[in-house]
mmJSON file of the N, C-alpha and C atoms, coordinates in Angstrom:
{"data_MODEL":{"atom_site":{
"group_PDB":["ATOM","ATOM","ATOM","ATOM","ATOM","ATOM","ATOM","ATOM","ATOM","ATOM","ATOM","ATOM","ATOM","ATOM","ATOM","ATOM","ATOM","ATOM","ATOM","ATOM","ATOM","ATOM","ATOM","ATOM","ATOM","ATOM","ATOM","ATOM","ATOM","ATOM","ATOM","ATOM","ATOM","ATOM","ATOM","ATOM","ATOM","ATOM","ATOM","ATOM","ATOM","ATOM","ATOM","ATOM","ATOM","ATOM","ATOM","ATOM","ATOM","ATOM","ATOM","ATOM","ATOM","ATOM","ATOM","ATOM","ATOM","ATOM","ATOM","ATOM","ATOM","ATOM","ATOM","ATOM","ATOM","ATOM","ATOM","ATOM","ATOM","ATOM","ATOM","ATOM","ATOM","ATOM","ATOM","ATOM","ATOM","ATOM","ATOM","ATOM","ATOM","ATOM","ATOM","ATOM","ATOM","ATOM","ATOM","ATOM","ATOM","ATOM","ATOM","ATOM","ATOM","ATOM","ATOM","ATOM","ATOM","ATOM","ATOM","ATOM","ATOM","ATOM","ATOM","ATOM","ATOM","ATOM","ATOM","ATOM","ATOM","ATOM","ATOM","ATOM","ATOM","ATOM","ATOM","ATOM","ATOM","ATOM","ATOM","ATOM","ATOM","ATOM","ATOM","ATOM","ATOM","ATOM","ATOM","ATOM","ATOM","ATOM","ATOM","ATOM","ATOM","ATOM","ATOM","ATOM","ATOM","ATOM","ATOM","ATOM","ATOM","ATOM","ATOM","ATOM","ATOM","ATOM","ATOM","ATOM","ATOM","ATOM","ATOM","ATOM","ATOM","ATOM","ATOM","ATOM","ATOM","ATOM","ATOM","ATOM","ATOM","ATOM","ATOM","ATOM","ATOM","ATOM","ATOM","ATOM","ATOM","ATOM","ATOM","ATOM","ATOM","ATOM","ATOM","ATOM","ATOM","ATOM","ATOM","ATOM","ATOM","ATOM","ATOM","ATOM","ATOM","ATOM"],
"id":[1,2,3,4,5,6,7,8,9,10,11,12,13,14,15,16,17,18,19,20,21,22,23,24,25,26,27,28,29,30,31,32,33,34,35,36,37,38,39,40,41,42,43,44,45,46,47,48,49,50,51,52,53,54,55,56,57,58,59,60,61,62,63,64,65,66,67,68,69,70,71,72,73,74,75,76,77,78,79,80,81,82,83,84,85,86,87,88,89,90,91,92,93,94,95,96,97,98,99,100,101,102,103,104,105,106,107,108,109,110,111,112,113,114,115,116,117,118,119,120,121,122,123,124,125,126,127,128,129,130,131,132,133,134,135,136,137,138,139,140,141,142,143,144,145,146,147,148,149,150,151,152,153,154,155,156,157,158,159,160,161,162,163,164,165,166,167,168,169,170,171,172,173,174,175,176,177,178,179,180,181,182,183,184,185,186],
"type_symbol":["N","C","C","N","C","C","N","C","C","N","C","C","N","C","C","N","C","C","N","C","C","N","C","C","N","C","C","N","C","C","N","C","C","N","C","C","N","C","C","N","C","C","N","C","C","N","C","C","N","C","C","N","C","C","N","C","C","N","C","C","N","C","C","N","C","C","N","C","C","N","C","C","N","C","C","N","C","C","N","C","C","N","C","C","N","C","C","N","C","C","N","C","C","N","C","C","N","C","C","N","C","C","N","C","C","N","C","C","N","C","C","N","C","C","N","C","C","N","C","C","N","C","C","N","C","C","N","C","C","N","C","C","N","C","C","N","C","C","N","C","C","N","C","C","N","C","C","N","C","C","N","C","C","N","C","C","N","C","C","N","C","C","N","C","C","N","C","C","N","C","C","N","C","C","N","C","C","N","C","C","N","C","C","N","C","C"],
"label_atom_id":["N","CA","C","N","CA","C","N","CA","C","N","CA","C","N","CA","C","N","CA","C","N","CA","C","N","CA","C","N","CA","C","N","CA","C","N","CA","C","N","CA","C","N","CA","C","N","CA","C","N","CA","C","N","CA","C","N","CA","C","N","CA","C","N","CA","C","N","CA","C","N","CA","C","N","CA","C","N","CA","C","N","CA","C","N","CA","C","N","CA","C","N","CA","C","N","CA","C","N","CA","C","N","CA","C","N","CA","C","N","CA","C","N","CA","C","N","CA","C","N","CA","C","N","CA","C","N","CA","C","N","CA","C","N","CA","C","N","CA","C","N","CA","C","N","CA","C","N","CA","C","N","CA","C","N","CA","C","N","CA","C","N","CA","C","N","CA","C","N","CA","C","N","CA","C","N","CA","C","N","CA","C","N","CA","C","N","CA","C","N","CA","C","N","CA","C","N","CA","C","N","CA","C","N","CA","C","N","CA","C","N","CA","C","N","CA","C"],
"label_alt_id":[null,null,null,null,null,null,null,null,null,null,null,null,null,null,null,null,null,null,null,null,null,null,null,null,null,null,null,null,null,null,null,null,null,null,null,null,null,null,null,null,null,null,null,null,null,null,null,null,null,null,null,null,null,null,null,null,null,null,null,null,null,null,null,null,null,null,null,null,null,null,null,null,null,null,null,null,null,null,null,null,null,null,null,null,null,null,null,null,null,null,null,null,null,null,null,null,null,null,null,null,null,null,null,null,null,null,null,null,null,null,null,null,null,null,null,null,null,null,null,null,null,null,null,null,null,null,null,null,null,null,null,null,null,null,null,null,null,null,null,null,null,null,null,null,null,null,null,null,null,null,null,null,null,null,null,null,null,null,null,null,null,null,null,null,null,null,null,null,null,null,null,null,null,null,null,null,null,null,null,null,null,null,null,null,null,null],
"label_comp_id":["MET","MET","MET","GLY","GLY","GLY","PHE","PHE","PHE","GLY","GLY","GLY","SER","SER","SER","TYR","TYR","TYR","ASP","ASP","ASP","GLU","GLU","GLU","SER","SER","SER","GLU","GLU","GLU","GLN","GLN","GLN","GLN","GLN","GLN","ASN","ASN","ASN","GLN","GLN","GLN","ASP","ASP","ASP","VAL","VAL","VAL","ASN","ASN","ASN","ALA","ALA","ALA","ASP","ASP","ASP","ASP","ASP","ASP","GLU","GLU","GLU","ASP","ASP","ASP","SER","SER","SER","GLU","GLU","GLU","GLY","GLY","GLY","VAL","VAL","VAL","SER","SER","SER","VAL","VAL","VAL","HIS","HIS","HIS","GLU","GLU","GLU","ASN","ASN","ASN","GLU","GLU","GLU","HIS","HIS","HIS","GLU","GLU","GLU","GLY","GLY","GLY","GLU","GLU","GLU","ILE","ILE","ILE","THR","THR","THR","PHE","PHE","PHE","GLU","GLU","GLU","THR","THR","THR","ASP","ASP","ASP","ALA","ALA","ALA","SER","SER","SER","THR","THR","THR","ASP","ASP","ASP","GLU","GLU","GLU","LEU","LEU","LEU","MET","MET","MET","ASP","ASP","ASP","GLN","GLN","GLN","LEU","LEU","LEU","ALA","ALA","ALA","GLU","GLU","GLU","ILE","ILE","ILE","LYS","LYS","LYS","ASP","ASP","ASP","GLY","GLY","GLY","ALA","ALA","ALA","ASP","ASP","ASP","GLU","GLU","GLU","GLU","GLU","GLU"],
"label_asym_id":["A","A","A","A","A","A","A","A","A","A","A","A","A","A","A","A","A","A","A","A","A","A","A","A","A","A","A","A","A","A","A","A","A","A","A","A","A","A","A","A","A","A","A","A","A","A","A","A","A","A","A","A","A","A","A","A","A","A","A","A","A","A","A","A","A","A","A","A","A","A","A","A","A","A","A","A","A","A","A","A","A","A","A","A","A","A","A","A","A","A","A","A","A","A","A","A","A","A","A","A","A","A","A","A","A","A","A","A","A","A","A","A","A","A","A","A","A","A","A","A","A","A","A","A","A","A","A","A","A","A","A","A","A","A","A","A","A","A","A","A","A","A","A","A","A","A","A","A","A","A","A","A","A","A","A","A","A","A","A","A","A","A","A","A","A","A","A","A","A","A","A","A","A","A","A","A","A","A","A","A","A","A","A","A","A","A"],
"label_entity_id":["1","1","1","1","1","1","1","1","1","1","1","1","1","1","1","1","1","1","1","1","1","1","1","1","1","1","1","1","1","1","1","1","1","1","1","1","1","1","1","1","1","1","1","1","1","1","1","1","1","1","1","1","1","1","1","1","1","1","1","1","1","1","1","1","1","1","1","1","1","1","1","1","1","1","1","1","1","1","1","1","1","1","1","1","1","1","1","1","1","1","1","1","1","1","1","1","1","1","1","1","1","1","1","1","1","1","1","1","1","1","1","1","1","1","1","1","1","1","1","1","1","1","1","1","1","1","1","1","1","1","1","1","1","1","1","1","1","1","1","1","1","1","1","1","1","1","1","1","1","1","1","1","1","1","1","1","1","1","1","1","1","1","1","1","1","1","1","1","1","1","1","1","1","1","1","1","1","1","1","1","1","1","1","1","1","1"],
"label_seq_id":[1,1,1,2,2,2,3,3,3,4,4,4,5,5,5,6,6,6,7,7,7,8,8,8,9,9,9,10,10,10,11,11,11,12,12,12,13,13,13,14,14,14,15,15,15,16,16,16,17,17,17,18,18,18,19,19,19,20,20,20,21,21,21,22,22,22,23,23,23,24,24,24,25,25,25,26,26,26,27,27,27,28,28,28,29,29,29,30,30,30,31,31,31,32,32,32,33,33,33,34,34,34,35,35,35,36,36,36,37,37,37,38,38,38,39,39,39,40,40,40,41,41,41,42,42,42,43,43,43,44,44,44,45,45,45,46,46,46,47,47,47,48,48,48,49,49,49,50,50,50,51,51,51,52,52,52,53,53,53,54,54,54,55,55,55,56,56,56,57,57,57,58,58,58,59,59,59,60,60,60,61,61,61,62,62,62],
"pdbx_PDB_ins_code":[null,null,null,null,null,null,null,null,null,null,null,null,null,null,null,null,null,null,null,null,null,null,null,null,null,null,null,null,null,null,null,null,null,null,null,null,null,null,null,null,null,null,null,null,null,null,null,null,null,null,null,null,null,null,null,null,null,null,null,null,null,null,null,null,null,null,null,null,null,null,null,null,null,null,null,null,null,null,null,null,null,null,null,null,null,null,null,null,null,null,null,null,null,null,null,null,null,null,null,null,null,null,null,null,null,null,null,null,null,null,null,null,null,null,null,null,null,null,null,null,null,null,null,null,null,null,null,null,null,null,null,null,null,null,null,null,null,null,null,null,null,null,null,null,null,null,null,null,null,null,null,null,null,null,null,null,null,null,null,null,null,null,null,null,null,null,null,null,null,null,null,null,null,null,null,null,null,null,null,null,null,null,null,null,null,null],
"Cartn_x":[50.311,48.995,48.982,48.302,48.219,47.097,47.004,45.954,44.583,43.695,42.354,42.221,43.327,43.269,42.958,42.44,42.201,42.304,42.517,42.624,41.23,40.694,39.334,39.199,40.283,40.2,39.857,40.173,39.836,38.343,37.638,36.226,35.317,35.896,35.099,34.657,33.592,33.076,32.824,32.075,31.778,30.366,29.801,28.456,28.431,27.445,27.311,25.934,25.891,24.628,24.337,23.475,23.176,22.368,21.773,20.957,21.758,23.038,23.89,23.88,23.448,23.356,24.728,25.76,27.099,27.855,27.237,27.941,28.158,29.238,29.57,29.206,27.935,27.475,27.509,27.302,27.303,25.875,25.648,24.328,24.298,23.475,23.403,22.674,22.01,21.269,21.996,23.2,23.93,24.224,24.542,24.936,24.041,22.763,21.837,21.709,21.7,21.557,20.509,19.696,18.727,19.107,19.055,19.405,19.454,20.101,20.141,21.533,22.007,23.305,23.075,23.669,23.576,24.959,25.136,26.379,26.09,26.968,26.809,27.923,27.6,28.586,28.269,29.308,29.116,28.867,29.001,28.827,27.338,27.008,25.619,25.333,24.078,23.68,24.301,24.336,24.924,26.418,27.127,28.555,28.774,27.939,28.057,27.746,26.744,26.408,27.542,28.199,29.345,30.485,30.721,31.774,31.443,30.179,29.754,29.97,29.642,29.83,31.31,32.192,33.638,34.128,33.598,33.993,33.563,32.326,31.83,32.629,32.955,33.756,35.13,35.717,37.034,36.97,35.883,35.733,35.522,34.848,34.619,35.916,36.832,38.095,39.038,38.851,39.741,39.359],
"Cartn_y":[-39.289,-39.743,-39.956,-40.956,-41.265,-40.515,-40.736,-40.109,-40.54,-39.57,-39.881,-39.955,-39.823,-39.885,-38.5,-38.482,-37.208,-37.413,-36.32,-36.336,-36.084,-37.033,-36.893,-35.692,-35.252,-34.096,-32.827,-32.8,-31.639,-31.58,-32.668,-32.753,-32.376,-31.999,-31.647,-30.195,-29.874,-28.514,-27.867,-28.528,-28.021,-27.432,-27.048,-26.496,-25.151,-24.972,-23.732,-23.162,-21.904,-21.23,-20.346,-20.795,-20.061,-18.798,-18.692,-17.521,-16.435,-16.6,-15.634,-14.312,-13.234,-11.94,-11.351,-11.784,-11.247,-11.999,-13.001,-13.772,-12.918,-13.233,-12.479,-13.292,-13.569,-14.343,-13.502,-14.147,-13.477,-13.152,-11.911,-11.497,-11.561,-12.438,-12.569,-11.39,-10.585,-9.444,-8.125,-8.194,-6.985,-6.086,-6.666,-5.871,-6.113,-6.184,-6.384,-5.091,-5.236,-4.078,-4.393,-3.424,-3.576,-2.583,-3.021,-2.123,-2.85,-2.202,-2.722,-2.499,-3.463,-3.348,-3.336,-2.384,-2.328,-2.147,-2.59,-2.357,-2.303,-1.637,-1.519,-2.287,-2.933,-3.668,-3.533,-3.627,-3.584,-4.979,-5.998,-7.373,-7.697,-8.487,-8.913,-10.083,-10.403,-11.541,-12.827,-12.986,-14.191,-14.284,-13.16,-13.165,-13.545,-13.004,-13.322,-14.791,-15.339,-16.751,-17.642,-17.234,-17.984,-17.982,-16.816,-16.728,-17.623,-17.644,-18.495,-19.968,-20.349,-21.734,-22.099,-21.179,-21.431,-21.606,-20.793,-20.891,-22.235,-22.634,-23.915,-25.07,-25.013,-26.071,-26.152,-25.024,-25.007,-25.588,-25.356,-25.902,-27.412,-27.901,-29.344,-30.095,-29.43,-30.074,-30.227,-29.42,-29.478,-30.585],
"Cartn_z":[-49.915,-50.33,-51.831,-52.256,-53.677,-54.358,-55.613,-56.405,-55.89,-55.682,-55.223,-53.717,-52.997,-51.538,-50.98,-49.781,-49.116,-47.613,-46.94,-45.491,-44.928,-44.17,-43.645,-42.712,-42.093,-41.199,-41.974,-43.265,-44.088,-44.399,-44.17,-44.506,-43.328,-42.209,-41.037,-41.116,-40.386,-40.264,-41.63,-42.451,-43.788,-43.856,-42.715,-42.69,-43.406,-44.274,-45.017,-44.733,-44.352,-44.103,-45.313,-46.205,-47.429,-47.156,-45.98,-45.664,-44.963,-44.839,-44.152,-44.915,-44.257,-44.922,-45.217,-44.531,-44.739,-45.83,-46.426,-47.441,-48.689,-49.393,-50.59,-51.828,-51.991,-53.136,-54.402,-55.506,-56.789,-57.173,-57.529,-57.985,-59.503,-60.047,-61.495,-62.134,-61.339,-61.867,-61.619,-61.099,-60.73,-61.927,-63.07,-64.231,-65.435,-65.201,-66.309,-67.102,-68.414,-69.282,-70.331,-70.604,-71.668,-72.753,-73.962,-75.041,-76.352,-77.302,-78.644,-79.209,-79.965,-80.613,-82.106,-82.78,-84.226,-84.809,-86.031,-86.742,-88.231,-88.934,-90.365,-91.053,-92.152,-92.916,-94.4,-95.198,-96.641,-97.215,-96.402,-96.863,-96.976,-97.982,-98.159,-97.211,-97.097,-96.26,-96.783,-98.105,-98.703,-98.366,-98.431,-98.098,-96.64,-95.774,-94.345,-94.082,-94.773,-94.6,-95.105,-96.202,-96.705,-95.694,-95.078,-94.055,-92.874,-92.465,-91.355,-91.691,-92.916,-93.34,-93.303,-93.734,-93.699,-92.261,-91.358,-89.944,-89.382,-89.685,-89.195,-89.777,-91.056,-91.682,-91.035,-90.729,-90.079,-88.687,-87.972,-86.625,-86.677,-87.71,-87.85,-88.155,-88.857,-89.221,-88.039,-87.023,-85.85,-84.979],
"occupancy":[1.0,1.0,1.0,1.0,1.0,1.0,1.0,1.0,1.0,1.0,1.0,1.0,1.0,1.0,1.0,1.0,1.0,1.0,1.0,1.0,1.0,1.0,1.0,1.0,1.0,1.0,1.0,1.0,1.0,1.0,1.0,1.0,1.0,1.0,1.0,1.0,1.0,1.0,1.0,1.0,1.0,1.0,1.0,1.0,1.0,1.0,1.0,1.0,1.0,1.0,1.0,1.0,1.0,1.0,1.0,1.0,1.0,1.0,1.0,1.0,1.0,1.0,1.0,1.0,1.0,1.0,1.0,1.0,1.0,1.0,1.0,1.0,1.0,1.0,1.0,1.0,1.0,1.0,1.0,1.0,1.0,1.0,1.0,1.0,1.0,1.0,1.0,1.0,1.0,1.0,1.0,1.0,1.0,1.0,1.0,1.0,1.0,1.0,1.0,1.0,1.0,1.0,1.0,1.0,1.0,1.0,1.0,1.0,1.0,1.0,1.0,1.0,1.0,1.0,1.0,1.0,1.0,1.0,1.0,1.0,1.0,1.0,1.0,1.0,1.0,1.0,1.0,1.0,1.0,1.0,1.0,1.0,1.0,1.0,1.0,1.0,1.0,1.0,1.0,1.0,1.0,1.0,1.0,1.0,1.0,1.0,1.0,1.0,1.0,1.0,1.0,1.0,1.0,1.0,1.0,1.0,1.0,1.0,1.0,1.0,1.0,1.0,1.0,1.0,1.0,1.0,1.0,1.0,1.0,1.0,1.0,1.0,1.0,1.0,1.0,1.0,1.0,1.0,1.0,1.0,1.0,1.0,1.0,1.0,1.0,1.0],
"B_iso_or_equiv":[0.0,0.0,0.0,0.0,0.0,0.0,0.0,0.0,0.0,0.0,0.0,0.0,0.0,0.0,0.0,0.0,0.0,0.0,0.0,0.0,0.0,0.0,0.0,0.0,0.0,0.0,0.0,0.0,0.0,0.0,0.0,0.0,0.0,0.0,0.0,0.0,0.0,0.0,0.0,0.0,0.0,0.0,0.0,0.0,0.0,0.0,0.0,0.0,0.0,0.0,0.0,0.0,0.0,0.0,0.0,0.0,0.0,0.0,0.0,0.0,0.0,0.0,0.0,0.0,0.0,0.0,0.0,0.0,0.0,0.0,0.0,0.0,0.0,0.0,0.0,0.0,0.0,0.0,0.0,0.0,0.0,0.0,0.0,0.0,0.0,0.0,0.0,0.0,0.0,0.0,0.0,0.0,0.0,0.0,0.0,0.0,0.0,0.0,0.0,0.0,0.0,0.0,0.0,0.0,0.0,0.0,0.0,0.0,0.0,0.0,0.0,0.0,0.0,0.0,0.0,0.0,0.0,0.0,0.0,0.0,0.0,0.0,0.0,0.0,0.0,0.0,0.0,0.0,0.0,0.0,0.0,0.0,0.0,0.0,0.0,0.0,0.0,0.0,0.0,0.0,0.0,0.0,0.0,0.0,0.0,0.0,0.0,0.0,0.0,0.0,0.0,0.0,0.0,0.0,0.0,0.0,0.0,0.0,0.0,0.0,0.0,0.0,0.0,0.0,0.0,0.0,0.0,0.0,0.0,0.0,0.0,0.0,0.0,0.0,0.0,0.0,0.0,0.0,0.0,0.0,0.0,0.0,0.0,0.0,0.0,0.0],
"pdbx_formal_charge":[null,null,null,null,null,null,null,null,null,null,null,null,null,null,null,null,null,null,null,null,null,null,null,null,null,null,null,null,null,null,null,null,null,null,null,null,null,null,null,null,null,null,null,null,null,null,null,null,null,null,null,null,null,null,null,null,null,null,null,null,null,null,null,null,null,null,null,null,null,null,null,null,null,null,null,null,null,null,null,null,null,null,null,null,null,null,null,null,null,null,null,null,null,null,null,null,null,null,null,null,null,null,null,null,null,null,null,null,null,null,null,null,null,null,null,null,null,null,null,null,null,null,null,null,null,null,null,null,null,null,null,null,null,null,null,null,null,null,null,null,null,null,null,null,null,null,null,null,null,null,null,null,null,null,null,null,null,null,null,null,null,null,null,null,null,null,null,null,null,null,null,null,null,null,null,null,null,null,null,null,null,null,null,null,null,null],
"auth_seq_id":[1,1,1,2,2,2,3,3,3,4,4,4,5,5,5,6,6,6,7,7,7,8,8,8,9,9,9,10,10,10,11,11,11,12,12,12,13,13,13,14,14,14,15,15,15,16,16,16,17,17,17,18,18,18,19,19,19,20,20,20,21,21,21,22,22,22,23,23,23,24,24,24,25,25,25,26,26,26,27,27,27,28,28,28,29,29,29,30,30,30,31,31,31,32,32,32,33,33,33,34,34,34,35,35,35,36,36,36,37,37,37,38,38,38,39,39,39,40,40,40,41,41,41,42,42,42,43,43,43,44,44,44,45,45,45,46,46,46,47,47,47,48,48,48,49,49,49,50,50,50,51,51,51,52,52,52,53,53,53,54,54,54,55,55,55,56,56,56,57,57,57,58,58,58,59,59,59,60,60,60,61,61,61,62,62,62],
"auth_comp_id":["MET","MET","MET","GLY","GLY","GLY","PHE","PHE","PHE","GLY","GLY","GLY","SER","SER","SER","TYR","TYR","TYR","ASP","ASP","ASP","GLU","GLU","GLU","SER","SER","SER","GLU","GLU","GLU","GLN","GLN","GLN","GLN","GLN","GLN","ASN","ASN","ASN","GLN","GLN","GLN","ASP","ASP","ASP","VAL","VAL","VAL","ASN","ASN","ASN","ALA","ALA","ALA","ASP","ASP","ASP","ASP","ASP","ASP","GLU","GLU","GLU","ASP","ASP","ASP","SER","SER","SER","GLU","GLU","GLU","GLY","GLY","GLY","VAL","VAL","VAL","SER","SER","SER","VAL","VAL","VAL","HIS","HIS","HIS","GLU","GLU","GLU","ASN","ASN","ASN","GLU","GLU","GLU","HIS","HIS","HIS","GLU","GLU","GLU","GLY","GLY","GLY","GLU","GLU","GLU","ILE","ILE","ILE","THR","THR","THR","PHE","PHE","PHE","GLU","GLU","GLU","THR","THR","THR","ASP","ASP","ASP","ALA","ALA","ALA","SER","SER","SER","THR","THR","THR","ASP","ASP","ASP","GLU","GLU","GLU","LEU","LEU","LEU","MET","MET","MET","ASP","ASP","ASP","GLN","GLN","GLN","LEU","LEU","LEU","ALA","ALA","ALA","GLU","GLU","GLU","ILE","ILE","ILE","LYS","LYS","LYS","ASP","ASP","ASP","GLY","GLY","GLY","ALA","ALA","ALA","ASP","ASP","ASP","GLU","GLU","GLU","GLU","GLU","GLU"],
"auth_asym_id":["A","A","A","A","A","A","A","A","A","A","A","A","A","A","A","A","A","A","A","A","A","A","A","A","A","A","A","A","A","A","A","A","A","A","A","A","A","A","A","A","A","A","A","A","A","A","A","A","A","A","A","A","A","A","A","A","A","A","A","A","A","A","A","A","A","A","A","A","A","A","A","A","A","A","A","A","A","A","A","A","A","A","A","A","A","A","A","A","A","A","A","A","A","A","A","A","A","A","A","A","A","A","A","A","A","A","A","A","A","A","A","A","A","A","A","A","A","A","A","A","A","A","A","A","A","A","A","A","A","A","A","A","A","A","A","A","A","A","A","A","A","A","A","A","A","A","A","A","A","A","A","A","A","A","A","A","A","A","A","A","A","A","A","A","A","A","A","A","A","A","A","A","A","A","A","A","A","A","A","A","A","A","A","A","A","A"],
"auth_atom_id":["N","CA","C","N","CA","C","N","CA","C","N","CA","C","N","CA","C","N","CA","C","N","CA","C","N","CA","C","N","CA","C","N","CA","C","N","CA","C","N","CA","C","N","CA","C","N","CA","C","N","CA","C","N","CA","C","N","CA","C","N","CA","C","N","CA","C","N","CA","C","N","CA","C","N","CA","C","N","CA","C","N","CA","C","N","CA","C","N","CA","C","N","CA","C","N","CA","C","N","CA","C","N","CA","C","N","CA","C","N","CA","C","N","CA","C","N","CA","C","N","CA","C","N","CA","C","N","CA","C","N","CA","C","N","CA","C","N","CA","C","N","CA","C","N","CA","C","N","CA","C","N","CA","C","N","CA","C","N","CA","C","N","CA","C","N","CA","C","N","CA","C","N","CA","C","N","CA","C","N","CA","C","N","CA","C","N","CA","C","N","CA","C","N","CA","C","N","CA","C","N","CA","C","N","CA","C","N","CA","C","N","CA","C","N","CA","C"],
"pdbx_PDB_model_num":[1,1,1,1,1,1,1,1,1,1,1,1,1,1,1,1,1,1,1,1,1,1,1,1,1,1,1,1,1,1,1,1,1,1,1,1,1,1,1,1,1,1,1,1,1,1,1,1,1,1,1,1,1,1,1,1,1,1,1,1,1,1,1,1,1,1,1,1,1,1,1,1,1,1,1,1,1,1,1,1,1,1,1,1,1,1,1,1,1,1,1,1,1,1,1,1,1,1,1,1,1,1,1,1,1,1,1,1,1,1,1,1,1,1,1,1,1,1,1,1,1,1,1,1,1,1,1,1,1,1,1,1,1,1,1,1,1,1,1,1,1,1,1,1,1,1,1,1,1,1,1,1,1,1,1,1,1,1,1,1,1,1,1,1,1,1,1,1,1,1,1,1,1,1,1,1,1,1,1,1,1,1,1,1,1,1]
}}}
């Protein structure tokens, strides 16, 4: 078979029952966490903004 070809027999019996209780779907709420993240740094806001600008400039060059 060439590129883009497919076997039509593989396309049969593709019925999906989304309401099946035994299905192993992904729960997007399974690992929800509420909280707060903090960190301490000796860098000033201006230094951090300069670093961010350098990162963005480096990404633009690629």
